[in-house]
LOTORLO-789204 format. One record per residue (C-alpha): x negated, y negated, z negated; residue in one letter; residue number from 1. Coordinates in steps of 0.2 Angstrom, whole numbers, plus 5000, padded with zeros to 4 digits. Layout:
# LOTORLO-789204
X; Y; Z; A; NUM
...
***
This chain:
# LOTORLO-789204
4541; 4637; 4504; M; 1
4553; 4622; 4501; S; 2
4547; 4607; 4491; Y; 3
4557; 4592; 4485; P; 4
4557; 4577; 4497; D; 5
4554; 4563; 4483; W; 6
4550; 4551; 4497; F; 7
4567; 4551; 4505; T; 8
4576; 4552; 4489; Q; 9
4568; 4537; 4481; T; 10
4555; 4528; 4492; A; 11
4561; 4527; 4510; K; 12
4574; 4512; 4508; P; 13
4559; 4501; 4501; N; 14
4547; 4507; 4515; F; 15
4561; 4502; 4528; E; 16
4564; 4486; 4520; K; 17
4546; 4480; 4517; H; 18
4535; 4488; 4530; L; 19
4547; 4486; 4546; A; 20
4539; 4470; 4550; H; 21
4522; 4479; 4553; L; 22
4529; 4493; 4565; A; 23
4519; 4493; 4581; G; 24
4505; 4481; 4576; Q; 25
4487; 4486; 4580; D; 26
4473; 4488; 4568; D; 27
4483; 4492; 4552; L; 28
4475; 4501; 4538; S; 29
4486; 4510; 4524; F; 30
4480; 4518; 4508; L; 31
4491; 4531; 4499; Q; 32
4486; 4538; 4482; L; 33
4495; 4553; 4479; G; 34
4503; 4561; 4493; V; 35
4511; 4578; 4489; F; 36
4517; 4587; 4505; T; 37
4515; 4571; 4516; G; 38
4533; 4565; 4518; D; 39
4528; 4547; 4517; A; 40
4513; 4550; 4528; S; 41
4523; 4557; 4542; V; 42
4537; 4543; 4540; W; 43
4523; 4530; 4541; L; 44
4515; 4538; 4555; A; 45
4531; 4540; 4565; D; 46
4539; 4523; 4561; N; 47
4526; 4510; 4556; I; 48
4508; 4515; 4562; L; 49
4513; 4516; 4580; T; 50
4501; 4503; 4587; G; 51
4482; 4505; 4592; K; 52
4468; 4508; 4580; Y; 53
4479; 4511; 4565; N; 54
4473; 4522; 4550; L; 55
4482; 4529; 4535; L; 56
4470; 4536; 4522; I; 57
4478; 4549; 4510; D; 58
4470; 4553; 4494; V; 59
4476; 4568; 4482; D; 60
4468; 4581; 4472; T; 61
4483; 4593; 4477; W; 62
4482; 4601; 4460; Q; 63
4497; 4592; 4452; G; 64
4498; 4585; 4435; S; 65
4506; 4589; 4418; D; 66
4524; 4586; 4423; E; 67
4538; 4597; 4422; P; 68
4542; 4596; 4440; A; 69
4524; 4602; 4444; H; 70
4523; 4617; 4432; R; 71
4531; 4630; 4444; S; 72
4523; 4623; 4460; I; 73
4509; 4631; 4470; D; 74
4498; 4616; 4474; F; 75
4487; 4626; 4486; S; 76
4503; 4629; 4496; D; 77
4508; 4611; 4494; V; 78
4491; 4606; 4502; Y; 79
4494; 4618; 4517; K; 80
4511; 4611; 4519; T; 81
4503; 4594; 4520; Y; 82
4490; 4599; 4532; L; 83
4504; 4607; 4544; E; 84
4515; 4591; 4543; K; 85
4500; 4578; 4547; V; 86
4490; 4589; 4559; K; 87
4496; 4580; 4575; K; 88
4493; 4563; 4569; Y; 89
4476; 4555; 4573; R; 90
4480; 4541; 4562; T; 91
4480; 4551; 4546; V; 92
4464; 4555; 4537; E; 93
4464; 4564; 4520; S; 94
4452; 4566; 4505; F; 95
4454; 4580; 4493; V; 96
4448; 4572; 4477; M; 97
4453; 4561; 4462; P; 98
4456; 4543; 4466; T; 99
4442; 4537; 4456; I; 100
4430; 4547; 4466; D; 101
4437; 4541; 4482; F; 102
4434; 4522; 4477; F; 103
4416; 4527; 4471; M; 104
4413; 4532; 4488; Q; 105
4423; 4518; 4497; W; 106
4411; 4507; 4508; D; 107
4422; 4492; 4506; G; 108
4422; 4488; 4525; K; 109
4441; 4491; 4527; T; 110
4453; 4480; 4519; M; 111
4470; 4488; 4518; E; 112
4487; 4480; 4523; D; 113
4497; 4492; 4512; F; 114
4493; 4503; 4497; I; 115
4505; 4515; 4489; Y; 116
4501; 4520; 4471; I; 117
4509; 4538; 4467; D; 118
4494; 4548; 4460; A; 119
4490; 4549; 4441; D; 120
4506; 4545; 4432; H; 121
4498; 4541; 4415; T; 122
4497; 4523; 4409; T; 123
4478; 4523; 4410; A; 124
4478; 4531; 4427; G; 125
4490; 4520; 4436; V; 126
4481; 4505; 4429; L; 127
4464; 4511; 4435; V; 128
4471; 4515; 4452; D; 129
4479; 4498; 4453; A; 130
4464; 4488; 4448; E; 131
4452; 4498; 4460; L; 132
4465; 4496; 4474; S; 133
4468; 4477; 4471; W; 134
4451; 4472; 4477; R; 135
4454; 4483; 4493; C; 136
4470; 4474; 4498; L; 137
4470; 4460; 4510; K; 138
4477; 4444; 4506; S; 139
4496; 4445; 4512; G; 140
4495; 4464; 4510; G; 141
4507; 4474; 4501; I; 142
4505; 4486; 4486; M; 143
4519; 4497; 4480; A; 144
4520; 4507; 4464; F; 145
4531; 4523; 4464; D; 146
4539; 4530; 4448; D; 147
4541; 4513; 4439; Y; 148
4556; 4519; 4429; T; 149
4550; 4538; 4427; W; 150
4547; 4544; 4410; T; 151
4538; 4560; 4404; H; 152
4548; 4573; 4396; E; 153
4539; 4570; 4379; S; 154
4545; 4552; 4379; G; 155
4526; 4546; 4377; D; 156
4525; 4530; 4386; P; 157
4506; 4533; 4388; R; 158
4511; 4548; 4400; L; 159
4522; 4536; 4411; A; 160
4517; 4523; 4424; P; 161
4528; 4508; 4418; K; 162
4516; 4501; 4405; D; 163
4501; 4503; 4416; G; 164
4510; 4494; 4431; I; 165
4516; 4480; 4419; D; 166
4498; 4478; 4411; L; 167
4491; 4477; 4429; F; 168
4505; 4464; 4434; L; 169
4501; 4454; 4418; H; 170
4482; 4454; 4421; R; 171
4485; 4447; 4439; H; 172
4500; 4435; 4436; D; 173
4500; 4422; 4449; G; 174
4491; 4432; 4462; E; 175
4505; 4441; 4470; Y; 176
4524; 4438; 4475; E; 177
4536; 4451; 4468; V; 178
4546; 4459; 4483; L; 179
4556; 4472; 4475; E; 180
4559; 4480; 4458; V; 181
4570; 4496; 4457; N; 182
4563; 4514; 4454; T; 183
4548; 4506; 4462; Q; 184
4538; 4490; 4460; Y; 185
4532; 4481; 4476; W; 186
4522; 4466; 4477; I; 187
4513; 4455; 4491; K; 188
4496; 4448; 4487; K; 189
4493; 4430; 4488; K; 190
***
């Protein structure tokens, strides 16, 4: 089955611009919340996480959400597609669970160089993911939010990421540098 490549359509230019300086470095740790078919995972493994002892942790329920684009998708097949794409990469480790469950079991030993937030698109979901991720991000690490300008078909702002991202940014004002704002929001932790 063929699935949309939302990574290439919207995120890839930002990944190229803001992560290229990390390419080939050793001992990098990346966290991706929300994975879909793994297009970003493959790109990161092929282009950035090419040094030694690198790790990309992918977290997703692979159940989709209440969004129009997800309603006709077989997410068990999406997960199989993801597994097929990443099976050759030793740098990729996946967790099939809600992000909050992942953070409840996280041991706190690894600090992340990059965190990509693209899981629960509700205001509350994005805010929780951002707050729980922030404590895991190294000083100088990069955090990126996908779907900053995306809106739910209902028009209800509580069902879209922007207000949650904005609230997180307000709460942490002065703790980060803005790198990019377009359909995504990229920041660097001070």
